[in-house]
Every structure is written in structure tokens, then in C-alpha cells.
C-alpha positions in Angstrom: 143.8 97.7 89.6 144.7 100.4 87.0 148.4 99.3 86.5 147.3 95.7 85.9 144.3 96.7 83.7 146.7 98.8 81.6 148.1 95.5 80.3 144.7 95.0 78.5 143.7 98.6 77.5 145.1 102.0 76.8 143.6 103.9 79.8 142.7 107.5 80.4 141.6 108.4 84.0 138.6 110.6 84.5 138.3 112.5 87.8 136.0 115.1 89.4 138.7 116.6 91.6 141.6 119.0 91.0 144.4 116.6 91.9 145.5 113.0 91.7 148.0 111.7 94.3 148.9 108.3 92.9 152.4 108.6 91.4 152.1 105.7 88.9 148.9 107.1 87.4 150.4 110.6 87.2 153.5 109.2 85.5 151.9 106.8 83.0 148.3 107.8 82.2 146.4 110.8 80.8 144.2 112.4 83.4 141.0 114.2 82.3 138.2 116.0 84.2 134.7 114.7 83.8 133.5 117.8 81.8 136.1 117.0 79.1 135.0 113.4 79.1 131.4 114.4 78.7 132.2 116.3 75.6 134.6 113.7 74.1 133.2 110.3 75.3 132.8 109.1 71.7 136.6 108.8 71.4 136.6 105.8 73.7 135.9 102.2 72.9 135.1 101.2 76.5 134.0 103.1 79.6 134.4 101.7 83.2 132.6 103.5 86.0 133.3 103.0 89.7 130.1 103.7 91.6 129.6 104.1 95.3 127.0 105.5 97.7 129.0 108.7 98.1 129.0 112.4 96.9 132.3 111.6 95.2 130.3 109.8 92.5 127.3 112.1 92.1 128.3 113.3 88.7 128.4 109.8 87.3 124.6 109.3 87.1 124.2 111.8 84.3 127.4 110.6 82.6 126.3 107.0 82.6 122.9 107.9 81.0 124.6 109.8 78.2 127.7 107.5 77.8 126.9 103.9 78.7 129.6 101.7 80.1 130.4 98.9 82.6 129.7 99.8 86.2 131.6 98.5 89.2 129.1 98.8 92.0 130.9 99.2 95.2 127.7 99.8 97.2 124.5 98.1 96.0 122.5 100.8 97.8 122.7 104.2 96.1 119.8 105.7 98.1 122.1 107.8 100.3 123.7 109.8 97.6 120.5 110.2 95.6 118.7 111.4 98.7 121.5 113.8 99.4 121.4 115.2 95.8 117.6 115.9 96.1 117.2 116.9 99.7 120.5 118.7 100.4 121.9 119.9 97.1 118.4 120.5 95.6 119.3 118.9 92.3 115.9 118.0 91.1 113.8 114.9 91.7 116.8 112.5 91.5 115.8 110.5 94.6 112.0 110.6 94.0 112.5 109.3 90.4 114.9 106.6 91.6 112.5 105.4 94.3 109.7 105.1 91.7 111.9 103.6 88.9 113.4 101.0 91.3 110.7 100.2 93.7 107.4 101.6 92.4 104.7 103.7 94.1 104.9 101.7 97.3 108.2 103.3 98.1 106.8 106.8 97.4 103.8 106.0 99.7 106.3 104.9 102.4 108.1 108.2 102.1 104.9 110.2 102.1 104.0 108.7 105.5 106.6 111.0 107.0 109.2 108.2 107.5 112.7 109.2 108.3 115.0 109.6 105.3 117.5 107.2 106.9 114.7 104.5 107.2 113.8 104.9 103.5 117.5 104.8 102.5 118.0 101.6 104.4 115.0 99.9 102.9 115.3 100.9 99.2 118.5 100.5 97.2 117.4 102.8 94.3 119.9 101.4 91.9 117.7 99.9 89.2 118.3 102.8 86.8 122.1 102.3 87.1 121.7 98.5 86.5 119.6 99.2 83.4 121.8 101.9 82.0 125.0 100.0 82.4 126.3 97.7 79.6 127.3 95.4 82.5 127.7 95.4 86.2 130.5 94.1 88.4 130.0 93.6 92.2 132.4 92.1 94.7 130.2 89.7 96.5 127.4 87.1 96.2 125.6 89.2 98.8 125.2 92.0 96.3 124.0 89.6 93.6 121.4 88.2 96.1 120.2 91.8 96.7 119.8 92.3 93.0 117.7 89.1 92.8 115.6 90.1 95.8 114.8 93.5 94.6 114.8 93.2 90.8 114.6 89.5 89.9 116.9 86.5 89.2 117.4 87.5 85.6 118.9 90.8 86.6 121.2 89.0 89.1 122.4 86.6 86.4 123.6 89.5 84.3 125.8 90.8 87.2 129.3 89.4 87.4 131.1 88.9 90.7 134.8 89.8 90.9 136.3 89.9 94.3 137.6 93.3 95.6 141.1 93.7 94.4 143.7 94.2 97.1 147.5 94.1 97.2 148.7 91.8 100.0 151.5 93.2 102.1 154.8 91.4 101.3 156.6 92.2 104.5 155.4 93.9 107.7 157.8 95.5 110.1 155.6 95.1 113.2 158.3 96.2 115.7 159.0 99.5 113.9 155.3 100.2 113.6 154.6 99.6 117.3 157.5 101.7 118.3 156.3 104.7 116.1 152.8 104.4 117.7 154.1 104.1 121.3 153.2 100.4 121.9 155.4 98.0 123.8 156.4 94.7 122.4 154.2 92.7 124.8 151.1 95.0 124.5 147.9 93.5 123.1 146.5 95.9 120.5 143.0 95.5 119.0 142.1 97.9 116.2 138.9 98.7 114.3 139.4 100.5 111.0 137.3 103.0 109.2 134.9 105.9 109.9 133.0 105.2 113.1 129.3 104.5 112.5 126.3 102.8 114.1 126.4 100.5 111.1 129.8 99.3 112.1 128.8 98.4 115.6 131.6 100.3 117.2 129.5 100.7 120.4 129.1 96.9 120.5 132.9 96.5 120.3 133.4 99.1 123.1 130.8 97.4 125.3 132.4 94.0 124.7 135.9 95.4 125.5 134.7 97.0 128.8 132.8 93.8 129.8 135.9 91.6 129.3 139.0 91.2 131.5 141.0 93.0 128.8 139.7 96.4 130.0 141.5 95.9 133.3 144.9 94.7 131.9 147.4 97.5 131.6 149.0 96.0 128.5 145.7 95.8 126.5 144.7 98.6 124.1 141.6 99.3 122.0 142.0 101.7 119.0 139.4 103.0 116.7 141.4 104.0 113.6 139.2 106.6 111.9 137.1 109.6 112.4 134.2 109.6 114.9 130.6 110.1 113.7 129.6 113.8 114.5 126.2 112.8 115.9 124.7 111.7 119.2 126.0 108.2 118.5 129.6 109.5 118.4 129.0 111.7 121.5 127.7 108.6 123.4 130.9 106.7 122.4 133.1 109.5 123.7 131.1 109.7 127.0 131.3 106.0 127.5 135.0 106.0 127.0 135.5 109.0 129.2 133.6 107.3 132.1 135.5 104.0 131.9 138.4 103.1 134.2 140.5 102.2 131.1 139.9 105.4 129.2 143.7 106.0 128.8 144.0 102.8 126.8 141.0 103.4 124.5 141.6 105.7 121.6 139.7 107.2 118.7 142.5 108.5 116.3 140.3 110.9 114.2 141.0 111.1 110.5 143.8 108.6 109.6 145.8 109.3 106.5 147.3 106.5 104.5 150.5 106.4 106.6 148.8 106.3 109.9 146.2 103.7 108.6 149.0 101.4 107.4 150.9 101.9 110.6 148.1 100.6 112.8 147.5 97.7 110.3 151.2 96.7 110.9 151.1 97.3 114.7 147.9 95.6 115.6 147.5 92.1 117.0 143.8 91.7 116.1 141.5 93.6 113.8 137.7 93.8 114.5 135.4 94.7 111.6 131.7 94.4 112.3 128.7 95.3 110.2 124.9 95.7 110.3 122.4 96.9 107.8 124.8 96.2 105.0 124.1 97.9 101.7 126.0 95.5 99.6 129.4 97.0 100.2 132.6 95.0 100.6 134.7 96.1 103.5 138.1 97.2 102.2 139.3 97.3 105.8 138.6 93.6 106.2 140.7 92.9 103.1 143.5 95.2 104.3 143.6 93.4 107.7 143.9 90.1 105.9 146.5 91.5 103.4 148.6 92.5 106.4 148.4 89.0 107.9 146.3 90.3 110.7 143.7 88.0 112.4 140.4 89.6 111.9 137.1 89.3 113.9 133.9 89.7 111.7 130.3 88.9 112.2 128.4 86.8 109.7 126.7 89.8 108.0 126.6 90.9 104.4 129.8 90.1 102.4 131.7 89.1 105.6 129.4 86.0 105.9 131.0 84.7 102.6 134.5 84.6 104.0 135.7 81.0 104.7 135.4 80.2 108.4 139.0 79.0 108.6 140.6 82.3 107.7 138.7 84.6 110.1 137.2 84.6 113.6 133.6 84.7 112.5 130.8 85.5 115.0 127.0 85.3 114.6 125.3 88.0 112.6 123.8 89.7 115.7 127.2 89.5 117.4 126.1 89.7 121.1 128.4 91.5 123.5 129.2 88.3 125.4 130.2 86.4 122.2 132.4 89.2 121.0 134.1 89.6 124.4 134.8 85.9 124.6 136.4 86.0 121.1 138.7 88.8 122.1 139.8 87.0 125.2 140.3 83.8 123.3 142.5 85.5 120.8 144.4 87.3 123.5 145.2 84.0 125.2 146.1 82.1 122.0 149.0 83.6 120.1 149.3 80.5 118.0 145.7 80.9 116.7 146.3 84.5 115.9 149.4 83.6 113.9 147.6 80.8 112.0 144.6 83.0 111.2 146.9 85.8 109.9 148.9 83.4 107.8 145.8 81.8 106.2 144.1 85.1 105.5 147.2 86.5 103.9 147.5 83.4 101.7 143.8 83.7 100.8 144.3 87.3 99.7 147.1 86.3 97.4 145.1 83.5 95.8 141.7 85.2 95.5 142.4 89.0 95.3 145.6 89.2 93.4 145.6 92.4 91.2 146.8 90.7 88.0 144.2 87.9 88.2 141.4 90.3 89.0 142.4 92.7 86.2 142.2 89.8 83.7 138.7 89.0 84.9 137.8 92.7 84.6 138.9 92.7 81.0 137.0 89.5 80.2 133.8 90.9 81.7 134.1 94.3 80.0 134.4 92.7 76.6 131.5 90.4 77.3 129.3 93.3 78.5 130.1 95.3 75.4 127.8 93.1 73.4 124.9 94.6 75.2 125.8 98.2 74.3 124.0 98.1 70.9 120.7 97.1 72.5 121.1 99.9 75.1 121.9 102.4 72.3 118.7 101.4 70.5 116.7 101.9 73.7 118.1 105.4 74.2 117.4 106.3 70.6 113.7 105.2 71.1 113.4 107.4 74.2 115.0 110.3 72.4 112.6 110.0 69.4 109.6 109.8 71.7 110.5 113.3 72.9 111.2 115.0 69.6 107.9 116.8 69.3 104.3 117.0 70.4 101.5 115.3 68.3 100.2 117.3 65.4 96.5 117.8 64.5 95.5 115.3 67.1 97.2 112.5 65.2 99.9 110.2 66.6 103.3 111.8 66.1 105.4 109.8 63.6 108.4 109.9 65.9 106.4 108.5 68.8 105.2 105.8 66.4 108.7 105.0 65.4 109.9 105.0 69.0 107.0 102.6 70.0 107.9 100.2 67.2 111.6 100.2 68.3 110.6 99.6 71.9 108.3 96.7 70.9 111.2 94.9 69.2 113.2 94.9 72.5 112.1 91.9 74.4 113.9 92.7 77.7 112.3 96.0 78.7 111.6 95.5 82.4 114.0 92.7 83.5 112.1 89.9 85.1 109.6 92.0 87.1 106.3 92.1 85.3 103.8 95.0 85.3 100.3 94.9 86.6 98.7 97.7 84.6 95.7 99.0 86.5 93.2 101.0 84.4 92.0 104.1 86.4 91.0 106.2 83.4 87.8 107.7 84.8 89.4 108.4 88.2 92.2 110.5 86.6 89.5 112.6 84.9 87.1 113.1 87.9 86.7 111.3 91.1 83.0 111.7 92.0 83.4 109.6 95.2 80.9 107.0 94.0 81.0 103.5 95.4 82.9 102.2 92.3 85.5 104.9 92.6 85.9 104.1 96.3 86.6 100.5 95.3 89.1 101.8 92.7 90.9 104.0 95.2 91.0 101.4 97.9 92.1 98.4 95.8 94.7 100.4 94.0 96.1 101.8 97.2 96.5 98.3 98.7 98.0 96.9 95.5 100.5 99.8 95.5 101.5 99.1 99.1 101.8 95.3 98.6 102.2 94.3 94.9 101.8 90.7 93.8 105.2 89.0 94.0 107.3 89.7 91.0 105.1 92.6 89.8 105.3 96.4 89.6 102.0 98.2 89.9 101.5 100.8 87.2 98.2 102.8 87.2 97.4 103.7 83.6 94.8 105.7 81.7 93.6 105.8 78.1 93.8 109.0 76.0 91.1 110.2 73.7 93.3 108.9 70.8 93.0 105.4 72.2 96.5 104.8 73.6 97.4 104.0 77.2 99.8 106.1 79.3 101.3 105.6 82.7 99.3 107.8 85.1 102.4 109.2 86.9 101.3 112.8 87.4 98.0 111.7 88.8 99.7 109.3 91.1 102.1 112.0 92.3 99.1 114.1 93.3 97.4 111.1 94.9 100.4 110.2 97.0 101.0 113.8 97.9 104.1 114.7 95.8 104.8 117.3 93.2 103.2 116.1 89.9 106.1 117.7 88.0 108.5 115.1 89.4 107.1 112.1 87.4 106.1 112.4 83.7 103.4 110.4 81.9 104.7 108.2 79.1 103.2 105.6 76.7 103.1 102.2 78.3 105.6 99.5 77.3 104.7 95.9 77.8 106.3 92.5 77.7 105.2 88.9 77.8 103.7 88.1 81.2 102.5 91.6 82.1 98.9 91.8 83.3 96.2 94.4 82.6 93.4 94.9 85.2 90.4 97.0 84.2 89.6 98.3 87.6 87.7 101.4 86.6 84.3 101.3 84.8 84.5 103.1 81.4 81.5 101.9 79.4 81.7 104.7 76.8 85.2 104.2 75.3 85.9 100.5 75.9 84.2 99.1 72.8 86.4 101.4 70.7 89.5 99.9 72.2 88.8 96.2 71.4 91.5 96.1 68.7 94.0 97.7 71.2 93.3 94.9 73.7 93.5 92.2 71.1 96.9 93.5 70.2 98.0 93.6 73.9 96.8 90.0 74.3 98.6 88.9 71.2 101.8 90.5 72.7 101.5 88.2 75.8 99.7 90.6 78.1 97.1 88.8 80.3 93.9 90.9 80.5 91.4 91.0 83.3 88.4 93.2 84.1 86.3 93.9 87.2 82.5 93.5 86.8 80.6 95.5 89.4 77.1 94.4 88.4 74.9 93.6 85.4 72.1 96.0 86.4 71.8 98.0 83.2 71.0 94.7 81.5 69.0 93.0 84.2 67.1 96.2 85.4 67.0 98.5 82.4 64.0 100.3 83.9 66.3 101.8 86.5 68.6 103.5 84.0 68.5 106.0 81.2 67.6 104.6 77.8 71.1 104.6 76.4 72.6 102.8 79.4 71.5 99.3 78.5 72.9 99.1 75.0 76.1 100.9 76.1 76.6 98.5 78.9 75.9 95.5 76.7 78.6 96.6 74.2 81.0 97.1 77.1 80.5 93.7 78.7 80.6 91.9 75.3 83.9 93.6 74.6 85.6 92.9 77.9 84.3 89.3 77.9 85.8 88.7 74.4 89.3 90.1 75.1 89.7 89.0 78.7 91.3 85.9 80.2 89.2 86.4 83.3 86.4 88.6 84.8 86.4 89.4 88.5 83.0 90.1 90.1 82.5 91.9 93.4 80.2 89.2 94.8 79.2 85.6 94.2 75.8 86.8 93.3 77.2 88.9 90.4 79.4 86.0 89.3 76.3 83.8 89.1 74.4 86.4 87.1 77.3 86.8 84.8 77.7 83.1 84.2 74.0 82.8 83.5 74.2 85.7 81.0 77.3 84.2 79.3 75.4 81.0 78.6 73.2 82.8 76.2 75.8 84.7 74.2 78.4 83.9 71.6 81.6 85.9 72.3 83.3 84.7 69.2 86.3 83.7 71.2 88.1 80.3 71.2 89.6 80.8 74.6 88.0 79.8 77.9 86.8 82.7 80.1 87.4 82.5 83.8 85.0 84.0 86.3 85.8 84.8 89.9 84.6 87.0 92.7 85.9 88.9 95.7 84.3 90.9 98.5 84.8 94.6 99.2 86.5 96.1 102.3 84.9 98.1 105.0 87.7 100.2 106.4 87.0 103.7 105.2 90.2 104.9 106.6 92.1 102.8 104.1 90.2 104.2 101.0 92.0 107.5 100.8 89.0 109.2 102.6 87.9 112.8 102.1 88.1 115.2 105.0 86.2 118.3 106.1 82.9 119.2 107.8 80.2 121.2 106.1 78.8 124.3 107.7 75.8 123.4 109.9 76.7 119.7 110.1 77.4 119.7 113.9 74.1 121.5 114.5 72.3 118.8 112.4 73.9 116.0 114.4 72.7 117.7 117.6 69.1 117.8 116.3 69.2 114.1 115.3 70.2 112.9 118.7 66.8 112.9 120.4 65.2 110.1 118.4 66.4 106.9 116.6 68.4 107.7 113.5 68.0 105.5 110.4 70.8 106.0 107.9 70.8 105.4 104.1 74.1 105.6 102.2 74.4 105.6 98.4 73.7 107.6 95.2 70.0 108.7 95.0 68.8 106.7 92.0 65.7 104.6 91.1 66.8 101.1 92.2 68.1 102.3 95.6 64.6 102.5 97.2 64.7 106.1 98.4 61.2 106.8 97.2 59.8 103.8 99.1 61.8 104.6 102.2 60.7 108.3 102.3 57.1 107.3 101.9 57.5 104.7 104.7 58.9 107.3 107.1 56.1 109.7 106.2 53.7 107.0 107.4 55.7 106.6 110.6 55.8 110.3 111.2 52.0 110.5 110.7 51.7 107.7 113.3 53.8 109.9 115.7 56.7 107.4 115.6 59.9 109.1 116.7 62.4 108.4 114.0 64.9 110.3 111.9 65.8 109.5 108.3 69.3 110.5 107.2 70.2 110.2 103.5 73.9 110.4 102.4 74.5 110.4 98.6 74.7 112.5 95.5 71.7 113.1 93.3 71.7 110.6 90.4 69.5 110.0 87.4 65.8 109.7 86.8 65.0 111.1 90.3 64.1 114.7 89.4 60.7 114.5 91.2 62.1 112.7 94.2 65.0 115.1 94.6 62.7 118.1 94.4 60.4 116.5 97.0 63.3 115.9 99.3 64.7 119.4 99.1 61.3 121.0 99.8 60.1 118.5 102.4 58.4 119.9 105.5 60.5 117.6 107.7 63.8 118.6 106.2 66.2 119.6 109.0 63.8 118.1 111.6 63.2 114.4 111.0 64.7 114.3 107.5 68.3 115.1 106.6 70.0 114.8 103.2 73.7 115.3 102.8 74.5 115.3 99.1 78.2 116.1 99.4 79.2 114.5 102.6 82.9 113.8 103.1 84.1 110.5 104.5 84.9 112.3 107.7 81.2 113.3 108.0 80.1 109.8 107.0 82.0 108.2 109.8 80.4 110.5 112.3 76.9 109.6 110.9 77.7 105.9 111.2 78.5 106.5 114.9 75.4 108.6 115.4 72.9 106.3 113.7 70.7 103.7 115.4 70.3 101.5 112.3 71.2 101.2 108.6 68.4 101.0 106.0 69.4 99.4 102.7 66.3 99.3 100.5 68.0 98.7 97.1 66.0 96.5 94.8 69.2 95.3 93.0 72.9 95.6 93.9 76.3 94.3 92.9 77.5 94.2 96.5 76.2 96.7 99.0 79.2 98.4 100.5 77.2 100.2 103.2 76.4 96.7 104.6 79.9 96.0 105.7 80.7 99.6 106.6 77.7 99.4 109.0 79.0 96.1 110.4 82.4 97.7 111.0 80.6 100.3 113.1 78.4 97.6 114.8 75.4 99.3 113.3 72.2 97.2 113.1 70.9 96.6 109.5 67.5 96.6 108.0 67.9 95.3 104.4 65.7 94.2 101.5 65.7 90.5 101.0 67.7 90.0 97.9 70.4 87.3 97.2 73.5 89.5 97.4 72.5 91.0 100.8 71.9 87.5 102.1 75.4 86.6 100.8 77.0 89.5 102.6 75.0 89.9 105.8 73.6 86.4 106.4 71.7 86.2 109.6 73.0 89.6 110.9 70.3 91.8 109.4 66.5 92.2 109.6 65.1 91.6 106.1 61.9 92.9 104.5 60.2 92.3 101.2 57.8 94.2 99.0 57.9 97.6 97.3 55.0 99.3 99.0 55.7 102.0 101.6 53.8 100.1 104.3 56.1 97.0 103.7 59.1 99.0 104.9 57.2 100.9 107.6 56.1 97.7 109.2 59.7 96.4 109.1 61.0 99.5 110.8 58.3 99.3 113.5 59.1 95.6 114.0 62.8 96.4 114.3 62.0 99.2 116.9 60.0 96.7 118.9 62.7 94.1 118.8 65.3 96.8 119.6 63.5 98.0 122.7 63.4 94.4 123.9 67.1 93.8 123.1 66.2 91.2 120.5 67.0 93.0 117.2 69.5 91.2 114.9 72.9 92.5 115.6 75.7 93.2 113.1 78.3 93.1 115.8 79.5 89.7 114.8 78.9 90.0 111.1 82.1 89.0 109.2 83.7 91.8 107.1 87.1 92.3 105.6 89.5 95.0 105.1 90.7 96.4 101.7 94.0 94.5 102.2 91.9 91.3 102.1 90.2 92.4 99.0 93.5 93.1 97.3 94.7 89.7 98.4 91.7 88.0 96.8 92.4 89.7 93.5 96.1 88.7 93.7 95.0 85.1 94.4 93.0 85.0 91.2 95.9 86.6 89.2 98.7 84.5 90.6 97.2 81.3 91.9 94.3 80.7 89.6 91.7 80.9 92.4 88.7 81.3 90.2 85.0 80.5 90.8 84.0 78.9 87.5 85.0 78.9 83.8 83.1 79.4 80.6 84.7 77.0 78.1 85.6 78.2 74.6 86.5 76.3 71.5 90.2 76.4 72.3 92.2 75.1 69.4 94.6 72.2 70.2 98.0 73.6 71.1 96.9 77.2 71.4 98.1 78.6 74.8 95.7 80.4 77.2 97.2 83.6 76.1 99.4 84.3 73.1 102.6 84.9 75.0 105.1 82.8 73.2 105.4 84.6 69.9 108.2 87.0 69.2 106.9 90.3 68.0 108.2 92.1 64.9 107.3 95.7 64.1 107.9 96.9 60.5 108.2 100.6 60.2 108.8 102.6 57.0 110.2 106.2 57.3 
């Protein structure tokens, strides 16, 4: 390519090696090493990088970041070289950062599950950073463009130019001389496969097809693998299979083939066989070389080979079964006319579509077109550089960060076509108290990370005390199990179509952020919040004095800035809609209200592990009588006081029953907690585990005879479905949300007197002894994956419950996402 491209540019060649063998380059061009280029890159008008998934190109990642240019991407997957740099050469978190930048936290979770590096490499291309850093990208096939669309969106793919792999067709081939040099007779039938042997090139499949065909028994038929064998078990199995065959003297693996030997076999062969599987977007130079030498070539319809016209190659199915491949080899062996026709057509095709002069002209046109993007990339790099100039001073926003933010806001194409789902986990990043809400946060977030909504990247975020949102990368690194140093927190950047999901409950700071959310909404960010309940408003007697007014300000704020509110049950949604009827939010936009149900699978909620000292002995003491389990924070509305008094009545009546309470000590229960800790039945018929891990909780679910849920008010009742998952019978207070969740699968009680619950427990024991107690075995419950799917349905498909209409002005969109933003900054 370089001699032809030199007709368009004055070219210097940059290498990371001590020598260059090409005589034309040495005679006509200046050759520099990459260190010199790094120091003098500003001398050049254009830079053209040739990137591949190889250690030969490892130095280019840093160069591209510092000195943008056009990238020729020979392999769409760069995961192999990045993994090698991090895992083998120990060059920082190159692979980790590329996995996150390109594929989000889901890829990091996949890696944390002790998957093989090869499996991760085959699944994740890790090339997004290169695509974004480049002024433009050239690939050699539509297959690579399709990979770009699949992983990074159609808009990214549209910015990639396809230019076929340049190859020089061979003008004349002295077949007789080549066969003589290699020891083949004129009437021998020689089949060659070119390139390093690898499981990805299906060399074992070719060998099996050869041995299964009549060709293996013909003395004039030869199979040659022109290349170096893979030094693994795969390569060893190939050698063993060849050695055990009757035709082993006519099957050859040449080992490393220099240019002369490689060209010799291209000239001598009758048929080339170039197969592929698990393509990473590369275009086979060996296929092009076979065609350039007028050699009929057998390919399977995989990757870039599938794009070749059927009339110029012997194209097999993608899977390429052994029988199909064997039949093709026999067919070509017996049809010299077809071999000649295929060779002639493929050579003509190469001259028409891969001619160096034509391709170089297209390169020059693409390079000039791409250069128009360089100014935008330079501005983006400047913004990042300014953001890192210095730390904030005196608790105020650093002026350089402010300037960088303004510059970033003026760039409309920040994240390609993939949108962000910003998930607020502010309180969880500060302290995870393992409450029910934070279990929901952990569980939903984890499922969203593993399976993001189509077209979205999941980005957990948190709000600082100064009121700005940051990506929670260090926290997520710890959560996933990685080194928190690998990923750095940075201020969020948004674009039209991004979504914000207030998953955590932060009543204290939210009203102060109203202006921030209005600004996000005006920038085209869709805003949603999760509402867990309205209890501080509906049951103020169960909360400290400040809770009601604080909660009221919180829900008024989120209702006024949101496009939709997601409740954790239909009951909460009905309560919210009833409350909304009596308030004026001052918003002209409709407010959507929806609901979802929670998951029951503790194992999917990032459970805590460990067993407290004495826990096993406590389990043993429980086993001699029915065990009734209560799960939840000890607070006024949960009914712990009534339940304890009810069991005291039962114990006084000599009823054998154990009461087990699992939950931290909450608010306004000082007298009750003191009573529990000093109770005469503690450790006998009464047990209280204040800091139980999820591992302990699972064992208690398995040990219990029934679940008691005495809450006077709830948003959902997570223990209900966790009990159902463990097929644990349920005794529940008769309130609407419990009817919604448990239906007919629980025994219900009413009243707040101790005797009301004591009678219900005795009634349940009587039914249980007769085998007639309501069973939770068939009670429907869902997993956290289902919960995440319901949230995604609301976000993407508009699957909402009801809508509170606002006075929406004619022509005003549901969210202000069509205006271009202009930030004016004075410095």
C-alpha cells in the first residue's frame, strides 16, 4: 500500500523494531522509531495507524491517545493484546479499563466469575476506546462494521469506512518450477492450508475431512499445512492424529514459513483451504493470497469469508461439517476444469477489487474526510486534561473542572448511540446497612449490570456533598471484587436520551438537588425514581417527628422532576396516586406511575456470609418445638411488641413454640429492645439475631416452621416471598399489600391486641397438626431478574400502571430533549 499511498502524501514510516526488510521503503522513505514520533508527532499533518490484535501493536494504544489519527483496524477484537498487556506484561489495568469502557460492568462481572481469559477475549472486543480516539476507522469487511453496530450501535458503524484488504495479484506463476523445488510431481494433487495453525482455523476439521475421504489413500494426493503448529494440546493432538494415520508420509506441517517458502506453496498448490471459526473481524490475508495466485480456495461462510461472491470460491456452510468438506475436496480433485475456472475468476476479482492503486486512492479520500473530526477530538482531550489540573479548593468547584464540564456539555456526541442508565446508589456507597431497601438496591443493580436494557450502558452514580453526580467506579470495583484503584470516579457526562433511575432512598439531600435534576431534564435526560412506600406520610406515628416533613419534601421533589415513579407494589402505586390527587406539583408534564414486585432469591442479592459464634448451638436449641420466624428491622409498625406479647401468652399456656427475630434495632423501640435483651426466655424460647448475615438467614428459613409478618403497614413485604421460596407457611396481618403478594397462600389475622395474634397462632398450629394449614408452596414469586425486567419494561416499552395528567403545553415534548445546549463560560 505504501508505494501507492506515497502518490498522495509525503510519508514517514514509524516502526517499533530495529529493522525494516522492504527494499522500496528503505530506498524511498524516512524510517523513524515510535519514541521519536512520540516526541515529534506535531510535525505531521496526518497520522495513519495499523492496529491488530497482536503484541506488535501494543505501543500504539498510548500513541493514539496522545496523537490522534486514522486507524486501520485489521482485527475488530483487541481483547487478546489488552489481556496480554495486563496479565502477562503487568502493564497496569489496560484490559480491565477496556472491558469497562467498551462493555460496562457486565463484562467485569463475567470476568469476576472466574471465567477463562480466552472465553472473555472471545466475547468482548474491547475496542471502543480505539474507535473513539481515532479520527476515523477503516476496516476491510462488512462483518467488522456489523460487529461495531452490534456492540456499539449503528451510529458508530456508520462512521467506519470499509476498504477491502489491499493485495497485489500475482502476474505470472511458474507452477512447474515451484512444484519441482518442493518435491511434488506434475500429476500430484496438492492441497494447502496457509497460516499459523490454530483451533480457530479448523485445521483439525480439515485433517479429519482429508482422512475420511478417498484422497488419503491416493499416493498422489498431499495435504500441507503451511505454517507453524500451535504449541498447545491442540497442536499435539494434530501431530498424534497425523502420526497414527496410514497416509502420514503425505501430510505435512511445514513449521514457520518465510516469505519464499510461503509463496512457493501458493504457486505449487492445486487447492487452498482456509477455514475460520470465532472470527474477531479479521480479514484473512491468506485467502486473498490464494486468490491472487489464481488458486481455487475452499472457505466456510464465516466472518469476512461469507462476503466473498459464491462464484469465485468453493464456499461451504459456516459449521463446515467433515463430510461436506471431504466432498468438496473430492469434487475439486475430480474436476480440473472447475479448479481452473475458480482460480481465474478469483484472480480477476482481486485485480478489480483489491488493486493497490485503487485502494490507496480510497485510503486518501477517507483520511481527508476523517480529518474533519480531529478538531472535535482535540476539544474533548482538552476537556479531560483541564478536569485533571488540580483538586477543588476550599470545598468549591474547581474552575478548571467547571470549564471542562462546559466544554463537554457542548459536545453532542459523547457516548455514540449507546445511552446511559444512571442508577443512583448514593447511600449504598456510604454505608450498606443491609436493610430491605438496600437489598433491593443491590439486587436490582446487579441484574441490570448483568443484562442492561438494549442500547444502554448501566452507570451507577452517587451525589457528592457539593451536589454534583459522579460515576461510582471505585465502589463498583470493590463490589465486583476488583482493585478499586483500577477505575477512577469522574463527573457524569450526559446526552439526550440518557435515563436517571433514583434507586436508592436519600430523603435528606434530594430536595437540595431539585435544580440539578431540572437541569438534567432540560438536557434531555429522562428521570425516574423508585417509591418504596408512603409510610412516613400515612403513618407518622411510627416515625420520628422529623421523618414526615422530610419525606414529604422528598416525594414532592421527585414527583415534580420525574417523568415516572416506580412503586414496589400495586398497593403503594394506589396510595401514591391517591396522594397525588390532592397536591399541586407545579409541573406541566404528565407523571407516570408504575409498579413492580421484588425478587425472592437471596443468592442473587450479593448476600453476606459468615456465621456468628453460638449460632449453631442456638439452632440446636430451637429444633425441639415449632419455630416462628420474624424478619425485618425492629421498629414500631412491624408489630414486634404485639408478637412478643402474644408469645408470652402462649408460653404461659404451656404452648411449645419458639419466636425467632431477625433484624437490626431501629427507632422508637428503646423499651422494647431493652425488654427483648433482658427477657427470661432469651436463648430458650426467644432468639434475637440483630446482625444476622444472609447465610444465617437462609439457615433460619430452613429451620423455621412458619413465618410471622405482623407489620401494620408495608410497601411490599420482602420476607413474604422469601418465605414462599423456602416453602415456609405464612401467618400475616390482613392488610392490602400482603393480600396482593400472598393471596390465598397465607393465614391472615386482624387486630392489634396480643390475644388476636395468639389465637391466630394457635389456630394455625391446630390446622398444621391436621395438615390443613394454608401452604406457601405454590405461592407465586419471582426472581430479581424478573424485577429488573419489569423496570426495563417501564423504561423502554412504556408499561406503566396509570398517569397523573399535567397541564402539558401544546407542542411541548414529554421531556425537553430536542434543544441543543450552549454553555457560556468566561475565564
